[in-house]
C-alpha positions as CSV (number, residue, x, y, z in Angstrom):
1,X,-16.4,-5.9,36.6
2,X,-14.3,-8.9,38.2
3,X,-11.4,-8.2,35.7
4,X,-11.3,-4.6,36.7
5,X,-11.0,-5.5,40.3
6,X,-8.4,-8.2,39.9
7,X,-6.4,-5.7,37.6
8,X,-6.4,-3.1,40.2
9,X,-5.0,-5.7,42.7
10,X,-2.3,-7.4,40.7
11,X,-1.3,-5.2,37.7
12,X,0.0,-1.7,38.2
13,X,-1.6,1.2,36.2
14,X,1.5,2.0,34.2
15,X,1.9,-1.6,33.1
16,X,-1.7,-2.1,32.1
17,X,-1.3,1.1,30.1
18,X,1.4,-0.3,28.0
19,X,-0.8,-3.3,27.4
20,X,-3.8,-1.2,26.0
21,X,-1.3,0.9,24.0
22,X,-0.5,-2.2,22.2
23,X,-4.2,-3.2,21.6
24,X,-5.0,0.2,20.5
25,X,-2.2,0.2,18.0
26,X,-3.3,-3.0,16.6
27,X,-7.1,-2.1,16.4
28,X,-6.0,1.3,15.1
29,X,-3.8,-0.3,12.4
30,X,-6.4,-2.7,11.0
31,X,-8.9,0.1,11.3
32,X,-6.7,2.3,8.9
33,X,-6.1,-0.8,6.6
34,X,-9.8,-1.4,6.4
35,X,-10.5,2.3,5.6
36,X,-8.0,2.3,2.8
37,X,-9.5,-1.1,1.5
38,X,-13.0,0.4,1.4
39,X,-11.9,3.5,-0.1
40,X,-9.9,2.0,-3.1
41,X,-12.6,-0.7,-3.7
42,X,-15.3,1.8,-4.1
43,X,-13.3,4.2,-6.0
44,X,-11.9,1.5,-8.3
45,X,-15.3,0.0,-9.0
46,X,-16.7,3.5,-9.6
47,X,-13.9,4.7,-11.9
48,X,-12.9,1.5,-13.7
49,X,-14.6,2.7,-17.1
50,X,-13.5,6.5,-16.7
51,X,-12.3,7.8,-20.0
52,X,-9.0,9.4,-19.3
53,X,-8.7,11.1,-22.7
54,X,-11.5,13.7,-22.3
55,X,-14.1,15.2,-20.2
56,X,-16.6,12.5,-18.3
57,X,-19.8,13.2,-17.0
58,X,-19.2,10.8,-14.2
59,X,-17.4,13.2,-12.3
60,X,-20.6,15.2,-11.9
61,X,-22.9,12.6,-10.8
62,X,-20.3,10.4,-8.5
63,X,-19.3,13.3,-6.0
64,X,-22.9,14.5,-5.6
65,X,-24.2,10.8,-4.8
66,X,-21.4,10.1,-2.5
67,X,-22.1,13.1,-0.2
68,X,-25.9,12.5,-0.4
69,X,-25.5,9.0,0.5
70,X,-23.3,10.2,3.6
71,X,-25.6,13.0,4.6
72,X,-28.5,10.2,4.7
73,X,-26.5,7.8,6.6
74,X,-25.4,10.4,9.3
75,X,-28.8,12.1,9.6
76,X,-30.7,8.8,9.8
77,X,-28.5,6.3,10.9
78,X,-25.8,7.8,13.2
79,X,-28.0,10.7,14.0
80,X,-24.9,12.6,15.6
81,X,-22.4,15.0,14.2
82,X,-19.0,13.1,13.1
83,X,-17.5,15.7,10.7
84,X,-14.2,17.4,11.9
85,X,-12.9,14.6,13.4
86,X,-9.7,16.0,14.6
87,X,-11.4,19.1,16.1
88,X,-13.9,16.7,17.9
89,X,-10.9,14.8,19.3
90,X,-9.4,18.2,20.7
91,X,-12.8,19.2,22.3
92,X,-13.1,15.8,23.9
93,X,-9.8,16.1,25.4
94,X,-10.2,19.7,26.5
95,X,-14.0,19.6,27.6
96,X,-15.2,15.9,27.9
97,X,-12.4,14.4,30.1
98,X,-11.2,12.5,26.9
99,X,-14.6,10.5,26.4
100,X,-15.8,9.9,22.9
101,X,-18.8,8.1,22.0
102,X,-18.9,4.5,21.2
103,X,-20.2,4.6,17.6
104,X,-17.5,6.8,16.9
105,X,-15.4,3.8,16.5
106,X,-17.0,2.8,13.2
107,X,-19.4,5.4,11.9
108,X,-16.7,7.9,10.6
109,X,-15.0,5.2,9.0
110,X,-17.9,3.9,7.0
111,X,-19.0,7.6,6.3
112,X,-15.5,8.7,4.9
113,X,-15.0,5.6,2.8
114,X,-18.4,6.4,1.1
115,X,-17.4,10.1,0.8
116,X,-14.0,9.5,-0.7
117,X,-14.7,6.7,-2.7
118,X,-17.4,8.6,-4.7
119,X,-15.0,11.4,-5.2
120,X,-15.5,13.7,-2.4
121,X,-12.5,16.1,-2.3
122,X,-11.3,15.5,1.2
123,X,-8.8,13.1,3.1
124,X,-9.3,10.0,5.2
125,X,-6.7,11.1,7.8
126,X,-9.1,13.1,10.0
127,X,-11.7,10.1,10.2
128,X,-9.1,7.7,11.3
129,X,-7.9,10.0,13.9
130,X,-11.4,10.0,15.1
131,X,-11.7,6.4,15.0
132,X,-8.4,5.6,16.5
133,X,-8.9,8.2,19.4
134,X,-12.5,6.7,19.8
135,X,-11.0,3.1,20.2
136,X,-8.5,4.3,22.9
137,X,-11.0,6.4,24.9
138,X,-13.8,3.8,24.9
139,X,-11.0,1.0,25.7
140,X,-10.0,3.0,28.6
141,X,-13.4,4.0,29.8
142,X,-14.2,0.0,29.8
143,X,-11.5,-0.4,32.6
144,X,-12.6,2.4,34.4
145,X,-9.4,4.4,34.1
146,X,-8.8,8.0,35.0
147,X,-9.1,11.1,32.7
148,X,-5.3,11.5,32.6
149,X,-5.1,8.0,31.2
150,X,-7.8,8.3,29.0
151,X,-6.0,11.4,27.4
152,X,-2.9,9.3,26.8
153,X,-5.0,6.3,25.2
154,X,-7.0,8.9,22.9
155,X,-3.4,10.0,21.8
156,X,-2.4,6.5,21.4
157,X,-5.2,5.8,19.1
158,X,-4.5,9.1,17.2
159,X,-1.0,8.2,16.6
160,X,-2.1,4.5,15.5
161,X,-4.3,5.8,12.9
162,X,-1.8,8.4,11.2
163,X,1.0,5.7,11.6
164,X,-1.1,3.0,9.8
165,X,-2.6,4.9,7.0
166,X,0.9,6.4,6.1
167,X,3.1,3.9,7.3
168,X,4.6,6.7,9.3
169,X,5.1,5.8,13.0
170,X,7.3,9.0,13.8
171,X,4.7,11.2,12.2
172,X,1.9,9.6,14.2
173,X,3.5,10.3,17.7
174,X,4.4,14.0,16.5
175,X,0.7,14.3,15.4
176,X,-0.4,13.9,18.9
177,X,2.4,16.3,20.3
178,X,2.1,19.0,17.9
179,X,-1.7,18.9,16.8
180,X,-3.5,17.2,19.7
181,X,-0.9,19.3,22.0
182,X,-0.4,16.2,24.6
183,X,2.7,16.5,26.7
184,X,5.5,14.2,26.0
185,X,6.3,12.8,29.6
186,X,7.8,9.8,30.8
187,X,4.3,8.4,31.1
188,X,3.1,9.2,27.7
189,X,6.2,8.6,25.6
190,X,6.3,4.7,25.6
191,X,2.3,4.0,25.1
192,X,2.6,6.5,22.0
193,X,5.6,5.0,20.6
194,X,4.0,1.3,21.1
195,X,0.9,2.3,19.4
196,X,2.5,4.0,16.5
197,X,5.1,1.3,15.8
198,X,2.3,-1.5,16.2
199,X,0.0,0.2,13.9
200,X,2.7,0.7,11.3
201,X,3.9,-2.8,11.4
202,X,0.3,-3.8,10.7
203,X,0.4,-1.6,7.6
204,X,3.7,-3.0,6.6
205,X,2.2,-6.5,6.9
206,X,-0.9,-5.7,4.7
207,X,0.9,-3.7,2.2
208,X,4.6,-4.4,2.0
209,X,7.5,-2.3,2.8
210,X,7.3,0.1,-0.1
211,X,6.9,3.8,0.7
212,X,3.1,5.4,0.2
213,X,4.3,7.6,-2.4
214,X,7.0,6.4,-4.8
215,X,9.7,8.6,-5.2
216,X,13.3,8.6,-6.6
217,X,15.6,11.6,-6.3
218,X,16.8,12.6,-9.6
219,X,19.3,15.3,-8.4
220,X,21.1,16.0,-5.5
221,X,20.1,19.1,-3.5
222,X,23.0,21.8,-3.3
223,X,23.5,25.1,-1.3
224,X,22.9,27.0,-4.3
225,X,19.0,26.1,-4.0
226,X,18.7,27.4,-0.6
227,X,17.3,30.9,-1.6
228,X,14.8,29.2,-3.7
229,X,13.7,26.9,-0.8
230,X,13.3,29.9,1.3
231,X,11.1,31.7,-1.0
232,X,9.1,28.3,-1.5
233,X,8.7,28.5,2.2
234,X,7.3,32.0,1.9
235,X,4.9,31.0,-0.6
236,X,3.7,28.0,1.0
237,X,3.0,29.9,4.1
238,X,1.0,32.3,2.1
239,X,-0.8,29.4,0.1
240,X,-1.7,28.0,3.5
241,X,-3.1,31.2,4.6
242,X,-5.4,31.5,1.7
243,X,-6.4,27.7,2.2
244,X,-7.1,28.1,5.8
245,X,-9.1,31.4,5.2
246,X,-11.3,29.9,2.7
247,X,-12.0,26.6,4.7
248,X,-13.3,29.0,7.5
249,X,-15.1,31.3,5.0
250,X,-17.1,28.4,3.3
251,X,-17.9,26.7,6.8
252,X,-19.4,30.0,7.8
253,X,-21.2,30.0,4.5
254,X,-22.6,26.7,5.1
255,X,-23.4,27.4,8.5
256,X,-26.0,29.8,7.6
257,X,-28.3,27.2,5.9
258,X,-31.2,26.4,8.0
259,X,-32.3,23.5,5.8
260,X,-29.6,20.6,5.7
261,X,-31.0,19.6,2.3
262,X,-30.5,22.7,0.7
263,X,-26.9,22.9,2.3
264,X,-26.4,19.4,0.6
265,X,-27.7,20.3,-2.7
266,X,-25.5,23.5,-2.9
267,X,-22.5,21.6,-1.6
268,X,-22.9,18.9,-3.9
269,X,-23.3,21.3,-6.8
270,X,-20.1,23.0,-6.1
271,X,-17.9,19.8,-5.6
272,X,-19.3,18.2,-8.8
273,X,-18.7,21.3,-10.8
274,X,-15.4,21.6,-9.7
275,X,-14.4,17.7,-9.9
276,X,-15.7,18.0,-13.5
277,X,-13.6,20.8,-14.5
278,X,-10.4,19.6,-12.7
279,X,-10.6,15.8,-12.3
280,X,-7.5,15.9,-10.0
281,X,-9.7,17.4,-7.4
282,X,-11.6,13.8,-7.3
283,X,-11.0,11.9,-4.1
284,X,-7.8,12.1,-2.1
285,X,-5.9,13.3,-5.2
286,X,-3.0,10.7,-4.4
287,X,-2.7,9.6,-8.0
288,X,-1.9,13.2,-8.9
289,X,0.7,13.4,-6.2
290,X,2.3,10.4,-7.6
291,X,2.3,11.4,-11.1
292,X,4.2,14.8,-10.2
293,X,6.6,13.0,-7.7
294,X,7.3,10.6,-10.7
295,X,7.8,13.3,-13.0
296,X,5.0,12.7,-15.2
297,X,3.5,16.6,-15.8
298,X,1.0,16.0,-18.7
299,X,-1.1,13.2,-16.6
300,X,-2.3,16.1,-14.8
301,X,-5.0,16.8,-17.1
302,X,-6.3,13.1,-17.6
303,X,-9.8,12.8,-17.7
304,X,-10.2,16.6,-18.2
305,X,-12.4,18.5,-20.9
306,X,-8.9,20.2,-21.5
307,X,-7.2,17.1,-22.5
308,X,-6.0,18.3,-26.0
309,X,-3.8,21.1,-24.4
310,X,-1.8,18.8,-22.1
311,X,1.5,19.7,-23.6
312,X,1.4,23.4,-23.6
313,X,3.2,25.2,-20.7
314,X,1.0,28.1,-20.2
315,X,-2.0,25.7,-19.8
316,X,-0.3,23.4,-17.3
317,X,0.7,26.4,-15.3
318,X,-3.0,27.9,-15.3
319,X,-4.4,24.4,-14.5
320,X,-2.2,23.7,-11.7
321,X,-2.8,27.1,-10.1
322,X,-6.5,26.9,-10.6
323,X,-6.3,23.3,-9.0
324,X,-4.4,25.1,-5.9
325,X,-7.0,28.0,-5.6
326,X,-10.1,25.7,-6.0
327,X,-9.0,22.7,-3.9
328,X,-10.0,24.7,-0.5
329,X,-13.4,25.3,-2.0
330,X,-14.0,21.5,-3.2
331,X,-12.9,20.2,0.3
332,X,-15.2,22.5,2.2
333,X,-18.2,21.7,-0.3
334,X,-17.6,18.1,0.5
335,X,-17.8,18.5,4.1
336,X,-20.5,21.3,3.9
337,X,-22.8,19.0,1.8
338,X,-22.9,16.4,4.4
339,X,-19.6,14.5,3.5
340,X,-17.1,13.1,6.0
341,X,-13.5,13.8,5.5
342,X,-10.4,15.6,6.8
343,X,-8.1,18.3,5.4
344,X,-5.0,16.3,6.0
345,X,-4.6,14.8,2.4
346,X,-6.0,18.2,1.0
347,X,-3.0,20.2,2.6
348,X,-0.5,17.6,1.3
349,X,-1.9,17.7,-2.4
350,X,-2.1,21.5,-2.3
351,X,1.5,21.7,-1.2
352,X,2.6,19.0,-3.8
353,X,1.1,21.1,-6.4
354,X,2.5,24.3,-5.1
355,X,6.1,23.1,-5.1
356,X,5.6,21.7,-8.3
357,X,4.4,24.9,-10.1
358,X,7.1,27.0,-8.4
359,X,9.6,24.6,-9.8
360,X,8.0,24.4,-13.1
361,X,7.7,28.2,-13.6
362,X,11.0,28.6,-12.5
363,X,12.5,26.3,-14.9
364,X,10.5,28.0,-17.8
365,X,12.0,31.6,-16.8
366,X,15.5,30.6,-18.5
367,X,17.9,30.8,-15.6
368,X,21.1,29.1,-15.8
369,X,20.2,26.8,-12.8
370,X,17.4,24.2,-13.4
371,X,15.7,22.6,-10.4
372,X,14.0,19.5,-9.9
373,X,10.1,19.9,-10.2
374,X,10.1,16.3,-8.4
375,X,12.0,17.7,-5.3
376,X,10.3,20.7,-5.1
377,X,6.7,19.0,-5.3
378,X,7.8,16.7,-2.2
379,X,9.4,19.8,-0.5
380,X,6.1,21.8,-0.9
381,X,4.0,19.0,0.6
382,X,5.9,19.6,4.0
383,X,5.6,23.3,3.6
384,X,2.0,23.4,3.1
385,X,1.2,20.8,5.8
386,X,3.3,22.5,8.5
387,X,1.8,25.8,7.7
388,X,-2.0,24.6,7.9
389,X,-1.7,22.3,10.8
390,X,0.8,24.3,12.9
391,X,2.9,21.1,13.1
392,X,6.3,21.5,11.4
393,X,8.0,18.7,13.1
394,X,5.2,16.3,11.9
395,X,4.9,17.6,8.4
396,X,9.0,17.0,8.1
397,X,8.7,13.4,9.1
398,X,5.6,12.6,7.4
399,X,6.7,13.7,4.1
400,X,10.1,11.8,4.6
401,X,8.3,8.6,5.6
402,X,5.8,8.8,2.9
403,X,8.3,9.1,0.1
404,X,11.5,8.0,1.6
405,X,12.8,11.4,0.6
406,X,15.4,11.5,3.6
407,X,18.2,12.8,1.3
408,X,16.1,16.1,1.2
409,X,16.1,16.7,5.0
410,X,17.7,20.0,5.0
411,X,15.2,21.5,2.6
412,X,12.4,20.0,4.3
413,X,13.5,21.6,7.4
414,X,13.9,25.0,5.8
415,X,10.6,25.1,3.9
416,X,8.4,23.6,6.9
417,X,10.1,26.2,9.2
418,X,9.6,29.3,7.0
419,X,6.2,28.1,6.0
420,X,5.0,27.9,9.7
421,X,6.8,31.1,10.8
422,X,4.8,32.8,7.9
423,X,1.3,31.7,8.6
424,X,2.0,32.4,12.4
425,X,2.2,36.0,11.6
426,X,-1.4,36.0,10.4
427,X,-3.0,32.9,12.3
428,X,-1.8,32.0,15.6
429,X,-4.0,28.9,15.5
430,X,-4.2,25.7,13.2
431,X,-7.1,25.0,11.0
432,X,-8.1,22.5,13.7
433,X,-7.7,24.7,16.7
434,X,-8.8,28.2,15.9
435,X,-12.4,27.9,16.8
436,X,-11.8,26.0,20.2
437,X,-9.2,28.5,21.0
438,X,-11.6,31.3,20.3
439,X,-14.1,29.8,22.8
440,X,-11.3,29.5,25.5
441,X,-11.7,25.7,25.1
442,X,-8.4,24.6,23.7
443,X,-6.0,22.7,25.6
444,X,-2.4,23.6,25.1
445,X,1.3,22.7,25.9
446,X,1.1,25.7,28.4
447,X,0.3,24.0,31.9
448,X,-1.2,27.2,33.3
449,X,-3.6,27.7,30.4
450,X,-4.1,23.7,30.1
451,X,-5.4,23.6,33.7
452,X,-7.3,26.5,33.5
453,X,-9.0,24.9,30.2
454,X,-9.6,21.6,32.1
455,X,-11.1,23.6,35.1
456,X,-15.0,23.6,35.0
457,X,-16.9,26.5,36.2
458,X,-19.4,24.3,37.9
459,X,-16.9,23.0,40.1
460,X,-15.8,26.3,41.3
461,X,-19.1,28.0,41.9
462,X,-20.0,28.4,45.5
463,X,-23.8,28.7,46.3
464,X,-24.1,28.9,50.1
465,X,-24.5,32.7,50.2
466,X,-27.5,34.0,51.9
467,X,-29.1,36.7,49.8
468,X,-30.9,39.6,50.7
469,X,-33.4,42.0,49.1
470,X,-32.9,45.8,48.6
471,X,-36.2,46.9,50.9
472,X,-34.9,44.8,53.8
473,X,-34.2,46.7,57.0
474,X,-30.8,46.8,58.7
475,X,-32.6,44.6,61.5
476,X,-33.5,42.0,59.1
477,X,-29.9,42.3,57.8
478,X,-28.4,41.6,60.9
479,X,-30.8,38.6,61.5
480,X,-29.3,37.2,58.1
481,X,-25.9,37.8,59.0
482,X,-26.5,35.8,62.4
483,X,-27.5,32.7,60.4
484,X,-24.9,32.8,57.8
485,X,-21.1,31.5,57.9
486,X,-20.0,34.1,55.0
487,X,-19.0,37.9,55.1
488,X,-20.8,38.4,51.7
489,X,-24.3,38.7,50.6
490,X,-25.8,39.1,47.4
491,X,-28.7,41.5,47.1
492,X,-31.2,40.0,44.7
493,X,-34.5,41.6,43.2
494,X,-37.8,39.7,43.2
495,X,-37.1,38.0,40.0
496,X,-33.5,36.8,41.2
497,X,-31.5,39.5,39.4
498,X,-28.1,40.5,41.0
499,X,-28.6,44.1,41.8
500,X,-25.3,44.5,44.2
501,X,-23.7,43.0,47.3
502,X,-23.2,43.8,51.0
503,X,-20.1,43.1,52.5
504,X,-19.8,42.5,56.2
505,X,-16.8,44.8,56.7
506,X,-18.8,47.9,55.1
507,X,-21.5,47.8,57.5
508,X,-19.7,46.7,60.8
509,X,-19.7,50.2,62.4
510,X,-23.4,50.4,62.2
511,X,-24.7,46.7,62.6
512,X,-24.5,47.3,66.6
513,X,-26.6,50.3,66.4
514,X,-30.1,49.6,67.4
515,X,-31.4,53.1,66.6
516,X,-30.5,52.6,62.9
517,X,-32.2,49.4,62.6
518,X,-35.8,50.6,61.3
519,X,-34.3,53.4,59.5
520,X,-31.8,52.1,57.1
521,X,-32.5,49.6,54.6
522,X,-30.3,47.5,52.4
523,X,-30.4,49.6,49.4
524,X,-28.9,52.3,51.1
525,X,-25.7,50.4,51.9
526,X,-25.2,47.8,49.2
527,X,-22.4,48.4,46.8
528,X,-21.7,47.0,43.1
529,X,-19.3,44.3,42.7
530,X,-16.0,45.4,40.8
531,X,-16.9,42.9,38.0
532,X,-19.2,39.8,37.3
533,X,-18.6,36.6,35.8
534,X,-20.9,35.3,33.0
535,X,-21.9,31.5,33.2
536,X,-19.9,29.6,30.9
537,X,-17.2,32.0,30.5
538,X,-13.7,30.7,30.0
539,X,-11.7,30.0,33.2
540,X,-9.0,32.1,31.8
541,X,-11.0,35.0,31.3
542,X,-12.2,34.4,34.9
543,X,-8.8,34.6,36.0
544,X,-7.9,38.0,34.2
545,X,-11.0,39.5,36.0
546,X,-9.8,38.6,39.5
547,X,-6.3,40.1,38.3
548,X,-7.7,43.2,37.1
549,X,-10.0,44.0,39.9
550,X,-8.0,42.4,42.8
551,X,-11.2,40.9,44.3
552,X,-11.3,37.8,46.4
553,X,-14.8,36.9,45.4
554,X,-16.7,37.8,42.1
555,X,-20.5,37.0,41.4
556,X,-21.7,34.6,38.7
557,X,-24.7,35.5,36.6
558,X,-26.2,34.6,33.5
559,X,-26.7,36.8,30.1
560,X,-30.1,38.2,31.8
561,X,-28.2,39.2,35.0
562,X,-29.8,36.2,37.2
563,X,-27.7,35.3,40.2
564,X,-26.0,31.9,40.3
565,X,-23.3,32.0,43.1
566,X,-20.0,33.3,43.7
567,X,-16.4,32.2,42.6
568,X,-13.6,32.9,45.0
569,X,-9.8,32.8,44.4
570,X,-9.3,30.4,47.2
571,X,-11.7,27.8,45.4
572,X,-9.9,28.3,42.1
573,X,-6.4,27.8,43.5
574,X,-7.5,24.6,45.3
575,X,-9.1,23.3,42.3
576,X,-6.2,24.4,40.2
577,X,-3.9,22.3,42.5
578,X,-6.0,19.3,42.3
579,X,-6.1,19.6,38.3
580,X,-2.7,20.1,38.0
581,X,-1.4,17.2,40.3
582,X,-4.3,14.7,38.5
583,X,-3.5,15.6,34.8
584,X,0.1,16.4,35.1
585,X,1.4,13.9,37.1
586,X,4.6,12.2,35.7
């Protein structure tokens, strides 16, 4: 407490945020390295004796055991929902003033290391984003910083998580801009850069200066291959659409289960069956990516019951195609069963497989031109990630930083842009944002929508309107008007339901006629409001109702029609200006 007061007197907020960004970068980088260490240690210990020359029944037992242990940990130790880390960060930014719970700084890290280490077909990037964002949020909350600064620190934590786990500082910063949709301003740019660079430096200190995925470009990219890259971009966009739709379909499927243990049983069964048939689905799948980037095609069937067919073209083609089709089912089954992980690595994985398969099939068709399947595998990674996450810039730089494939920058740009454009035709929002967007709870780069999202209905409802009943006489109505400072009166039933409204202007011509005081009652001159606002309705929808009706005041009711108060345009405009100054101050 004393330090907080001392800081407020002696250190400017902007300087202090820079310092906190450095601290968040260090902690986020260390958390990323700890997560990678735990995953590799667990996976290495469990798969040390796996036979790569045939089917192995450990692939049935281990993934199921992992999601079961994680489900028990989350249900009885954490006692909170820690899945869908990136979506939960987006929700906190949009709906909870960028505040995340303290346990989120470590619980998702523990849960995801068990899930992935045991073979869950998910990625570690979602959990590390959640962990880093929670570190930034709680560190800022400890020093009583404003929600606007907390939002920046949440972005710093997320950037640190991505930068630390991938050794990709530029991608980390772009992640906060494209996926979390934070604005890049003079206030936010420096903290984001510091956190991302610091976390990446921590990663280089611990793991050396090698790239995350070893890649050597075996052939130069020429203009003659541009049409093929364009075609691959369209293909990546369609594969991403399939991936996104299957993930949503399976999430809805698991959401129908009332029993968590039945859901775990079904999810674990699906996951174990798929991993046994297609061992590359085990864990993050980075070994398969490195194998394809190194040009080792046959290693894709290591540990499979189909090991003996590894040299046949038709089998390799069918095997990889089935992996692409089943990866979304394996990922959603992992999360649906109670595991904790993200879709970051699965999108990279599917992209690598898609690009490789495209080149592999093309080369077999007998054309004069031969393309490098390694190059196309790398390019495909950027294409699918760009489309799934609706983040083309992040996908381009992440792929380049992961592999050192900067010489392929032009095809990376082409395929990412086209894949992103393709999926936008069918899905306006990313896999992370679509549910929040449908609920009107998504913060976007559009200032108008962003401020309306940040506005809370509770803060603009006015309740100082005196109510009347339909059976009241005009004389009783005049008495109520005399006590009121408003010119609008809700008409309520005995149960509190809104029946109509009385506007002062509508009865001004009769309220001074004593001869009508006993003859007329409220029911005879009340009117219906032009529209009604449902409590909890998104503010963007509220504004549309004001624009459509031209009204200055609209009543607020619940689903049963019970009256809560009124919202006025003037109140919204005042709150809008306040939020705009508070969150968008540069």
